Backbone as a printed PyTorch tensor [residue, N CA C, xyz], in Angstrom:
tensor([[[114.3620,   2.2230, 118.3060],
         [113.9240,   0.7350, 118.7570],
         [114.8430,   0.0620, 118.7270]],

        [[116.5510,   0.3200, 118.4900],
         [117.5160,  -0.7160, 117.7970],
         [117.9570,  -1.1700, 119.2010]],

        [[117.9300,  -2.4300, 119.6080],
         [118.9450,  -3.0840, 120.9170],
         [119.9270,  -3.8910, 120.7910]],

        [[120.6660,  -4.2610, 120.7540],
         [121.1680,  -5.5400, 120.9750],
         [121.2510,  -6.1060, 122.1040]],

        [[120.4640,  -7.4020, 122.6830],
         [120.3550,  -8.4750, 123.2970],
         [121.1510,  -9.8220, 123.1310]],

        [[121.9020,  -9.5440, 124.3650],
         [122.8520, -10.8870, 124.6810],
         [122.2090, -11.4750, 125.7510]],

        [[121.7170, -13.0450, 125.3340],
         [121.0670, -14.1000, 126.3700],
         [121.8130, -15.2020, 125.9400]],

        [[122.9520, -15.5510, 127.5930],
         [123.5900, -16.9610, 126.8220],
         [124.4290, -16.5600, 125.8130]],

        [[124.5130, -17.6010, 124.6550],
         [125.5750, -17.7850, 123.6420],
         [124.3430, -17.0070, 122.6010]],

        [[123.0120, -16.5600, 122.8910],
         [122.1070, -16.0000, 121.2470],
         [122.5360, -14.3830, 121.7080]],

        [[122.9140, -13.8940, 120.3580],
         [122.8300, -12.4190, 119.8460],
         [121.3260, -12.3140, 119.0330]],

        [[120.4730, -11.0050, 119.4950],
         [119.2070, -10.7230, 119.2210],
         [119.2960,  -9.2200, 118.8610]],

        [[118.9070,  -9.1920, 118.1760],
         [118.5190,  -7.3960, 117.4780],
         [117.0470,  -6.9470, 117.4120]],

        [[116.6060,  -5.8320, 118.0930],
         [115.5830,  -5.4600, 118.2770],
         [115.2680,  -4.5930, 117.2010]],

        [[114.2500,  -4.5560, 116.1160],
         [113.9940,  -3.5390, 114.6810],
         [115.3590,  -2.8850, 114.3550]],

        [[116.0550,  -3.5700, 113.8320],
         [117.6670,  -2.7300, 113.4670],
         [117.8380,  -1.9430, 112.5770]],

        [[117.9830,  -0.7180, 113.0000],
         [118.2920,   0.8500, 111.8710],
         [119.5610,   0.9710, 112.1020]],

        [[120.2380,   0.7270, 111.0240],
         [121.3710,   1.7320, 110.6420],
         [121.1680,   2.7840, 109.7390]],

        [[120.1710,   2.7980, 108.8130],
         [120.4950,   3.7880, 107.9150],
         [120.4910,   5.2440, 108.2940]],

        [[121.3810,   5.9330, 107.4660],
         [121.0010,   7.3150, 108.1480],
         [119.3280,   8.2360, 107.8850]],

        [[118.8850,   7.4220, 107.1450],
         [117.1650,   8.0010, 107.2760],
         [116.3240,   6.8760, 107.5520]],

        [[114.9870,   7.0840, 108.0750],
         [113.9750,   6.1880, 107.9500],
         [113.2140,   7.0520, 106.5340]],

        [[113.1470,   5.9320, 105.6250],
         [112.6060,   6.5650, 104.4270],
         [112.5280,   5.6140, 103.4600]],

        [[111.5880,   5.7350, 102.6670],
         [111.9830,   4.6080, 100.9030],
         [112.7340,   5.9470, 100.4320]],

        [[113.1820,   6.4480, 100.7930],
         [113.9540,   7.4760,  99.7030],
         [115.1640,   7.8610, 100.5220]],

        [[116.6770,   7.7260,  99.9410],
         [118.3540,   7.7800, 101.0210],
         [118.2460,   8.8760, 101.0050]],

        [[117.3450,   9.9440, 100.3470],
         [117.3560,  11.5010, 100.3590],
         [116.3660,  12.3790, 101.3130]],

        [[115.5350,  11.7240, 101.2260],
         [114.3350,  12.3880, 102.7220],
         [113.6660,  11.4850, 103.6780]],

        [[112.6810,  12.2550, 103.9470],
         [112.4590,  11.5880, 105.5840],
         [113.4880,  11.7700, 106.7640]],

        [[112.8760,  11.4860, 107.9200],
         [114.0080,  11.8330, 109.1780],
         [114.9120,  11.1510, 109.1550]],

        [[115.9400,  12.2220, 109.5770],
         [117.5590,  12.0670, 109.5440],
         [118.3930,  11.2980, 110.6050]],

        [[118.9860,  10.4700, 110.7550],
         [119.3310,   9.9760, 112.2680],
         [120.2700,  11.2290, 112.6870]],

        [[119.8580,  11.3270, 114.1100],
         [120.5670,  12.3550, 114.7930],
         [122.1130,  12.2330, 115.3920]],

        [[122.2970,  10.5650, 115.8800],
         [123.4360,  10.2540, 116.1490],
         [123.9530,   8.8530, 115.5640]],

        [[124.9240,   8.9450, 115.5070],
         [125.2680,   7.4140, 114.9670],
         [125.6980,   6.4250, 115.6610]],

        [[125.0950,   4.9870, 115.3350],
         [124.6080,   3.6080, 116.0580],
         [125.8560,   3.6580, 117.1080]],

        [[125.5170,   3.0910, 118.3560],
         [126.4900,   3.2990, 119.6330],
         [127.4730,   2.0520, 118.6360]],

        [[127.1340,   1.4170, 118.0360],
         [127.8540,   0.1450, 117.3800],
         [127.9610,   0.3770, 115.6780]],

        [[129.2890,   0.0740, 115.2750],
         [129.3320,   0.1470, 113.6920],
         [128.4200,  -1.1920, 113.4320]],

        [[127.9020,  -0.9470, 112.2110],
         [127.0590,  -2.3510, 111.9160],
         [128.5120,  -3.9930, 111.8790]],

        [[129.7790,  -3.5170, 110.8090],
         [130.3120,  -4.2740, 110.8770],
         [130.9810,  -4.8820, 111.8780]],

        [[130.4610,  -4.2250, 113.1440],
         [131.5130,  -4.4800, 114.2970],
         [130.3690,  -5.5100, 115.4020]],

        [[129.2150,  -5.2410, 114.5050],
         [128.0190,  -6.4250, 115.6630],
         [129.1790,  -7.4370, 115.5490]],

        [[128.7680,  -8.4760, 116.9600],
         [128.8440,  -9.8560, 116.8220],
         [127.6600, -10.6780, 115.4150]],

        [[128.1970, -11.7800, 115.9470],
         [127.0020, -12.5070, 115.0310],
         [125.6670, -12.4640, 115.3820]],

        [[124.4720, -12.1870, 114.6200],
         [123.3940, -11.9920, 114.8670],
         [122.2940, -13.4780, 114.9580]],

        [[122.0850, -14.1100, 115.5150],
         [121.2740, -15.1640, 115.3610],
         [119.8930, -14.7560, 115.2840]],

        [[119.6680, -13.9500, 115.6950],
         [117.7730, -13.4850, 115.7080],
         [117.6280, -11.7910, 115.4790]],

        [[116.6100, -11.8960, 114.5850],
         [116.1490, -10.5390, 114.5610],
         [114.3160, -10.6490, 115.3370]],

        [[114.0350,  -9.3510, 116.2090],
         [113.2830,  -9.0940, 116.4590],
         [112.3560,  -8.1230, 116.0940]],

        [[111.7110,  -8.3410, 115.0280],
         [110.8520,  -7.0870, 114.2050],
         [109.4280,  -6.7960, 114.2540]],

        [[109.3360,  -5.6160, 114.8880],
         [107.8550,  -5.4950, 115.4490],
         [106.7980,  -5.2300, 114.5510]],

        [[107.5900,  -4.3840, 113.5360],
         [106.4310,  -4.1510, 112.4950],
         [106.6460,  -3.4230, 111.5600]],

        [[106.4860,  -3.1100, 110.5820],
         [106.8080,  -2.2080, 109.0390],
         [106.7340,  -1.0780, 109.1270]],

        [[106.6220,  -0.2830, 109.7050],
         [106.9920,   1.1420, 109.5360],
         [108.8510,   1.1150, 109.6060]],

        [[108.9740,   2.5770, 108.3380],
         [110.2260,   2.5410, 108.1710],
         [111.5030,   2.5060, 109.1810]],

        [[110.6990,   3.1890, 110.1160],
         [111.6690,   3.5340, 111.7100],
         [111.7520,   2.4210, 112.2360]],

        [[111.2290,   0.8230, 112.0030],
         [111.7350,   0.1190, 112.6000],
         [111.8620,  -1.5110, 111.7600]],

        [[111.3410,  -1.2060, 110.3140],
         [112.1240,  -2.2930, 109.6200],
         [112.6140,  -1.3270, 108.2290]],

        [[114.0660,  -1.3590, 108.6580],
         [115.1000,  -0.5870, 107.4450],
         [115.8620,  -1.9990, 106.7480]],

        [[115.3630,  -1.8250, 105.4170],
         [115.4660,  -3.0710, 104.6780],
         [116.8260,  -3.3650, 104.2970]],

        [[117.4190,  -2.2420, 104.2120],
         [119.0660,  -2.2840, 104.1820],
         [119.5090,  -2.8850, 104.8250]],

        [[119.6560,  -2.4330, 106.3090],
         [119.9710,  -2.7660, 107.2040],
         [119.8220,  -4.5310, 107.6060]],

        [[118.6260,  -4.6930, 107.0390],
         [118.2600,  -5.9930, 107.2800],
         [118.8870,  -6.8460, 106.4950]],

        [[118.7410,  -6.5480, 105.2150],
         [119.5430,  -6.9090, 103.7520],
         [121.1940,  -7.4140, 104.5540]],

        [[122.3040,  -6.4980, 104.7420],
         [123.2410,  -6.6970, 105.3670],
         [123.7820,  -7.7600, 106.1360]],

        [[122.7440,  -7.5240, 107.6670],
         [122.5190,  -8.5980, 108.5710],
         [122.3090, -10.0390, 107.6820]],

        [[121.6790, -10.2770, 106.9710],
         [120.7010, -11.2230, 106.7500],
         [122.1180, -12.0330, 105.5550]],

        [[122.5640, -11.5540, 105.1060],
         [123.3910, -11.7880, 103.9060],
         [125.0880, -12.4040, 104.8120]],

        [[125.1240, -11.8080, 105.7490],
         [126.3850, -11.8920, 106.7510],
         [125.9690, -13.1360, 107.6570]],

        [[124.7660, -13.3050, 108.2910],
         [124.9470, -14.1210, 109.4030],
         [123.6220, -14.8220, 109.3560]],

        [[122.3770, -14.5720, 108.3130],
         [121.3880, -15.0680, 108.3570],
         [120.3610, -15.7680, 109.1630]],

        [[120.4130, -14.7830, 110.0960],
         [119.6560, -15.0470, 111.0410],
         [118.1920, -14.9390, 111.1120]],

        [[117.1830, -15.6850, 111.8460],
         [116.1800, -15.8470, 112.1070],
         [115.4740, -14.5870, 112.4650]],

        [[114.4360, -14.0350, 111.6120],
         [113.6720, -12.9280, 111.5890],
         [112.5890, -13.1510, 112.1840]],

        [[112.0140, -12.7130, 113.6810],
         [110.9170, -13.2010, 113.6470],
         [109.9560, -12.4120, 113.7880]],

        [[109.1680, -11.6260, 113.0160],
         [107.5920, -10.7120, 113.3040],
         [106.5440, -11.4910, 112.8760]],

        [[105.7390, -10.2040, 112.6740],
         [104.0420, -10.2170, 112.5250],
         [103.7510, -10.7900, 110.7940]],

        [[102.7300, -11.5980, 110.6580],
         [101.9080, -12.0550, 109.7610],
         [101.8080, -10.9880, 109.0190]],

        [[102.6040, -11.3100, 107.5640],
         [102.4150, -10.5940, 106.6280],
         [103.6800, -10.1780, 106.1820]],

        [[104.7080,  -9.4310, 107.3360],
         [105.8580,  -8.9850, 107.0060],
         [106.5810, -10.0550, 106.0540]],

        [[106.5440, -11.4030, 106.5730],
         [107.5150, -12.1360, 105.2870],
         [107.6370, -11.4940, 103.5290]],

        [[106.5910, -10.9350, 103.1570],
         [106.7280, -11.0350, 101.9610],
         [107.1180,  -9.8720, 101.3440]],

        [[107.4460,  -8.8930, 102.1010],
         [108.5270,  -7.8630, 101.8060],
         [109.9200,  -8.0830, 101.8730]],

        [[110.0430,  -9.0490, 103.2950],
         [111.8190,  -9.6500, 103.4690],
         [112.0840, -10.3250, 102.5810]],

        [[111.1000, -11.5200, 101.7220],
         [111.1100, -12.4340, 101.1390],
         [111.8900, -11.4240,  99.2360]],

        [[111.0840, -10.8390,  99.2710],
         [111.0860, -10.1860,  97.9890],
         [112.3740,  -9.3560,  97.9270]],

        [[113.1950,  -9.0030,  99.2590],
         [114.4910,  -8.7540,  99.6480],
         [115.4170,  -9.6170,  99.4460]],

        [[114.9570, -10.7560,  99.1400],
         [116.2590, -12.0400,  99.3640],
         [116.5720, -12.3330, 100.7640]],

        [[115.7850, -12.2590, 101.9300],
         [115.3990, -12.7180, 103.2960],
         [114.5620, -13.8030, 103.3360]],

        [[115.2220, -14.7230, 103.7630],
         [114.1420, -15.8540, 103.3440],
         [114.2560, -16.5680, 104.9260]],

        [[114.8980, -16.5400, 105.7410],
         [114.7970, -16.7420, 107.2250],
         [113.5990, -16.4300, 108.1180]],

        [[112.8110, -16.3360, 107.8510],
         [111.6460, -15.6950, 108.6130],
         [110.5610, -16.2850, 108.9860]],

        [[110.1950, -15.9330, 110.2930],
         [109.1770, -16.6900, 110.9330],
         [108.4760, -15.6380, 111.7100]],

        [[107.0210, -15.8840, 110.2430],
         [105.7930, -14.5950, 111.0310],
         [104.5340, -15.5080, 112.1750]],

        [[104.6070, -14.6370, 112.6960],
         [103.1920, -15.0320, 113.8690],
         [102.3770, -14.0190, 114.5110]],

        [[101.2340, -14.6460, 114.5430],
         [100.1480, -14.2190, 114.7610],
         [100.7500, -14.2620, 116.6050]],

        [[ 99.9170, -13.0270, 116.9230],
         [100.0240, -12.8250, 118.2070],
         [ 99.6890, -13.5940, 119.0250]],

        [[100.6760, -14.3740, 120.3250],
         [100.6130, -15.3420, 121.2290],
         [101.4230, -16.1400, 120.6990]],

        [[102.0410, -16.5330, 119.3770],
         [102.6400, -17.7520, 118.5340],
         [104.1410, -17.4170, 119.0440]],

        [[104.6520, -18.3800, 118.6790],
         [106.4320, -18.3290, 119.4240],
         [107.2160, -19.2560, 118.5410]],

        [[107.9860, -19.4540, 118.2350],
         [109.0810, -19.9610, 117.8450],
         [110.1700, -20.1160, 118.9680]],

        [[111.1110, -21.4720, 118.7380],
         [112.0910, -21.5290, 119.3330],
         [113.3270, -21.2100, 118.4700]],

        [[114.3350, -20.9420, 119.7440],
         [115.4570, -20.5740, 119.0620],
         [116.5500, -21.2120, 120.2440]],

        [[116.9970, -22.7140, 119.9210],
         [117.6350, -23.1710, 120.9980],
         [116.9850, -23.1000, 122.6090]],

        [[117.3000, -22.9100, 123.5040],
         [117.1390, -23.1490, 124.6120],
         [115.7730, -21.6310, 124.6590]],

        [[116.0400, -20.5070, 123.6820],
         [115.0880, -19.6130, 123.7970],
         [113.7460, -19.8060, 123.0940]],

        [[112.5310, -19.4210, 123.7190],
         [111.4100, -19.2320, 123.3690],
         [111.1160, -17.7040, 122.9610]],

        [[110.4390, -17.3040, 121.4630],
         [110.7060, -15.5930, 120.8840],
         [109.2950, -16.0840, 121.3250]],

        [[108.2920, -15.1530, 121.5670],
         [106.9080, -14.8000, 121.8110],
         [106.6440, -13.6570, 120.9150]],

        [[105.4710, -13.5980, 120.0570],
         [105.2860, -12.5920, 119.0100],
         [103.8030, -11.9610, 119.6290]],

        [[103.5500, -10.9290, 120.3030],
         [102.8240, -10.0880, 121.6240],
         [102.0320,  -9.0950, 121.1610]],

        [[100.7780,  -9.1520, 121.5330],
         [ 99.7770,  -7.4930, 121.2740],
         [100.8990,  -6.6680, 121.7080]],

        [[100.2780,  -5.0160, 120.7100],
         [101.0460,  -4.0460, 121.0890],
         [ 99.3100,  -3.4210, 120.6060]],

        [[ 99.5330,  -2.1340, 120.7150],
         [ 98.7530,  -1.1120, 120.2410],
         [ 99.0660,   0.0600, 119.3570]],

        [[ 98.8670,  -0.6700, 118.6840],
         [ 99.3320,   0.3260, 117.2610],
         [ 99.3620,   0.0710, 116.2670]],

        [[100.1930,  -0.0460, 114.7020],
         [ 99.1860,   0.1190, 113.7320],
         [100.7280,  -0.5150, 112.4250]],

        [[100.4960,  -1.0270, 111.1420],
         [101.2900,  -1.2460, 110.5080],
         [101.1830,  -0.4160, 109.3720]],

        [[102.0670,  -0.1130, 108.4750],
         [101.9050,   0.2320, 106.6640],
         [103.3150,   0.7200, 106.4390]],

        [[103.3780,   0.8410, 105.0830],
         [104.6700,   1.3870, 104.7730],
         [104.5800,   2.7370, 103.6280]],

        [[103.3560,   2.7230, 103.3230],
         [102.6750,   3.6850, 102.5850],
         [101.4390,   4.1050, 102.7450]],

        [[100.6740,   4.7990, 102.0190],
         [ 99.0730,   5.2520, 101.8310],
         [ 98.0680,   4.1470, 101.7650]],

        [[ 98.3550,   3.1430, 101.0690],
         [ 97.4180,   2.3130, 100.4700],
         [ 97.5720,   1.0070, 101.0810]],

        [[ 98.4040,   0.1480, 102.2630],
         [ 98.4810,  -0.6080, 102.7480],
         [ 98.2340,  -0.3790, 104.6290]],

        [[ 97.6450,   0.2430, 105.0430],
         [ 97.4940,   0.2080, 106.7060],
         [ 97.1610,  -0.6980, 107.1960]],

        [[ 97.6760,  -1.1350, 108.1380],
         [ 96.8410,  -2.7010, 108.7770],
         [ 96.7660,  -3.7530, 107.6260]],

        [[ 98.0140,  -4.1390, 107.0200],
         [ 97.4170,  -5.5930, 105.9140],
         [ 98.7740,  -6.2840, 106.8460]],

        [[ 99.8500,  -5.8560, 107.1710],
         [100.4750,  -6.8540, 107.9080],
         [100.1150,  -6.6500, 109.6010]],

        [[100.5820,  -7.4160, 110.5880],
         [100.1640,  -7.6660, 112.0090],
         [101.8280,  -6.9820, 112.7070]],

        [[101.1480,  -6.1970, 113.5080],
         [102.4100,  -5.7500, 114.1900],
         [102.2840,  -5.7480, 116.0190]],

        [[103.2810,  -5.7660, 116.9260],
         [103.2360,  -6.4080, 117.7130],
         [104.4310,  -6.4070, 118.6680]],

        [[104.7000,  -6.6420, 119.4300],
         [105.6610,  -6.9740, 120.7720],
         [106.7660,  -7.8860, 120.9070]],

        [[107.2860,  -8.3960, 121.2970],
         [108.4260,  -9.6210, 121.7990],
         [108.5240, -10.0600, 122.8190]],

        [[108.5280, -11.0080, 122.7270],
         [108.9650, -11.1580, 124.3320],
         [109.7350, -12.6280, 124.3950]],

        [[110.9070, -12.2730, 124.9700],
         [111.6520, -13.8890, 124.7120],
         [112.2120, -14.4550, 126.1230]],

        [[112.0040, -15.3810, 126.3920],
         [112.2970, -16.4270, 127.5350],
         [112.7020, -17.6120, 127.9280]],

        [[113.2870, -17.6500, 128.5590],
         [113.7650, -18.9050, 129.0200],
         [114.3620, -19.1060, 130.5140]],

        [[115.5830, -20.0800, 130.6720],
         [115.3800, -20.3650, 132.2350],
         [115.4460, -18.8390, 133.0990]],

        [[116.5210, -18.3900, 132.3750],
         [116.8620, -17.2310, 132.8800],
         [115.7590, -15.8340, 133.2680]],

        [[114.4810, -16.4440, 132.8590],
         [113.6430, -15.1530, 133.0570],
         [112.9180, -14.7080, 131.6520]],

        [[112.2510, -13.3760, 131.4910],
         [111.8090, -12.8390, 130.1410],
         [112.2280, -11.7260, 129.9330]],

        [[112.4520, -11.5600, 128.7370],
         [113.2000, -10.1460, 128.4670],
         [112.1170,  -9.8960, 127.5070]],

        [[111.3060,  -8.6010, 127.5710],
         [109.9990,  -7.9350, 126.6490],
         [110.3600,  -6.9110, 126.0270]],

        [[110.4090,  -6.8180, 124.7450],
         [110.4560,  -5.6460, 123.1970],
         [109.1430,  -5.2140, 123.1620]],

        [[108.5790,  -4.2080, 123.4240],
         [107.2900,  -3.6100, 123.4760],
         [106.6360,  -3.0100, 122.0570]],

        [[108.1310,  -2.9970, 121.2730],
         [107.9140,  -2.3700, 119.8900],
         [107.6530,  -0.9610, 119.6540]],

        [[106.7830,  -0.7210, 119.1010],
         [105.6040,   0.8740, 119.1190],
         [104.3960,   0.0920, 119.8050]],

        [[103.5880,   1.3290, 120.9440],
         [102.7890,   0.8020, 121.8300],
         [102.1920,   1.8860, 122.5930]],

        [[101.0640,   1.8490, 122.8340],
         [100.4230,   2.9550, 123.2720],
         [100.3330,   2.0310, 124.3110]],

        [[ 99.6040,   2.6960, 125.7200],
         [ 99.3750,   1.7610, 126.7300],
         [ 98.0010,   1.3370, 126.8300]],

        [[ 97.9270,  -0.0150, 127.5810],
         [ 96.8710,  -0.6840, 126.9150],
         [ 96.8110,  -2.2040, 127.9730]],

        [[ 95.2560,  -2.7250, 127.7670],
         [ 95.4890,  -3.9740, 128.1900],
         [ 96.1220,  -4.8770, 128.0590]],

        [[ 96.8320,  -5.3580, 127.0220],
         [ 97.7300,  -6.2200, 126.5800],
         [ 99.0010,  -5.8460, 127.2900]],

        [[ 99.1190,  -5.0640, 128.1760],
         [100.4750,  -5.3490, 129.1250],
         [100.4710,  -6.0390, 130.2800]],

        [[ 98.7520,  -6.1260, 130.4090],
         [ 98.7020,  -7.1300, 131.8410],
         [ 98.4720,  -8.4960, 131.2750]],

        [[ 97.8880,  -8.6120, 129.8700],
         [ 97.7680, -10.0980, 129.7410],
         [ 99.2930, -10.4010, 128.9940]],

        [[100.0740,  -9.9890, 128.5790],
         [101.3060, -10.6930, 128.7410],
         [101.7530, -11.0870, 129.5930]],

        [[101.9020,  -9.9970, 130.7080],
         [102.1560, -10.4760, 131.8840],
         [101.7530, -11.6720, 132.6850]],

        [[100.5480, -11.7570, 132.4750],
         [ 99.8270, -12.6770, 133.0290],
         [100.2430, -14.1890, 131.9960]],

        [[100.3910, -14.2110, 131.1210],
         [100.8010, -15.6760, 130.2450],
         [102.4090, -15.6900, 130.4200]],

        [[102.8250, -14.5670, 130.0650],
         [104.8180, -14.8930, 130.0270],
         [105.8320, -14.6360, 131.5880]],

        [[104.7080, -13.9360, 132.6220],
         [105.4610, -13.3510, 133.7080],
         [105.5300, -12.5810, 133.3160]],

        [[106.2270, -11.6310, 134.9080],
         [106.6140, -10.0650, 134.8370],
         [108.1890, -10.2190, 134.3580]],

        [[108.6540,  -9.7870, 133.5440],
         [109.7500,  -9.5930, 132.9440],
         [110.8510,  -8.9040, 133.3410]],

        [[112.0750,  -9.4650, 133.3490],
         [113.1780,  -9.0270, 134.0000],
         [113.9630,  -8.1010, 133.8290]],

        [[113.4990,  -7.8820, 132.1710],
         [113.9210,  -6.8650, 131.1660],
         [112.7790,  -5.9620, 130.5320]],

        [[112.6300,  -4.4470, 130.3010],
         [111.4010,  -4.3620, 129.4260],
         [112.0110,  -3.3190, 128.8690]],

        [[111.6220,  -3.5040, 127.2830],
         [112.1270,  -2.4620, 126.6820],
         [111.0820,  -1.4690, 125.7720]],

        [[110.8150,  -0.2860, 126.7860],
         [109.3240,   0.4580, 126.2940],
         [109.9920,   1.5420, 125.7800]],

        [[108.7060,   2.0540, 124.4410],
         [108.5340,   2.8920, 123.6050],
         [108.5790,   4.1340, 124.5890]],

        [[108.8760,   5.6680, 124.4220],
         [108.9200,   6.3570, 124.9720],
         [108.7690,   7.5770, 123.7710]],

        [[107.3880,   8.2390, 123.7470],
         [107.1950,   9.1410, 122.7700],
         [105.7550,  10.0070, 122.9640]]])
């Protein structure tokens, strides 16, 4: 789910995961099959992180801490996710409900619905909001679906924000 989007002068990362494992434990959980396409220190300065939800394979706290210390990007995510980020020293967070947006220069970053769920453990299912993110600017729309099943939210996103020039869709 990790993609580097470069739109004009802006560098955005979707759900950045550079850790070897997607797990609360560094020695257990699903292991990365191949290395990231770009080593973490070789990334350009990151202006914003588009964070779809709090599952370990999308919210890699070690990667987010590293990027936040280096670049202090704006992290745009769903309601409730900010408390985990702030507990780890990440303070530049915009928590959004579905259809809310924040500005980054000439970009609008929209948090949009998805058909999924959230949680990092056995007792916190759906306590934070999950979603996709759409970036709109004068050149069009880039849509990052996050994790989602097919549903009517795709038509609603297109109706509100227009057809995307780029769509990053999960396959699983």
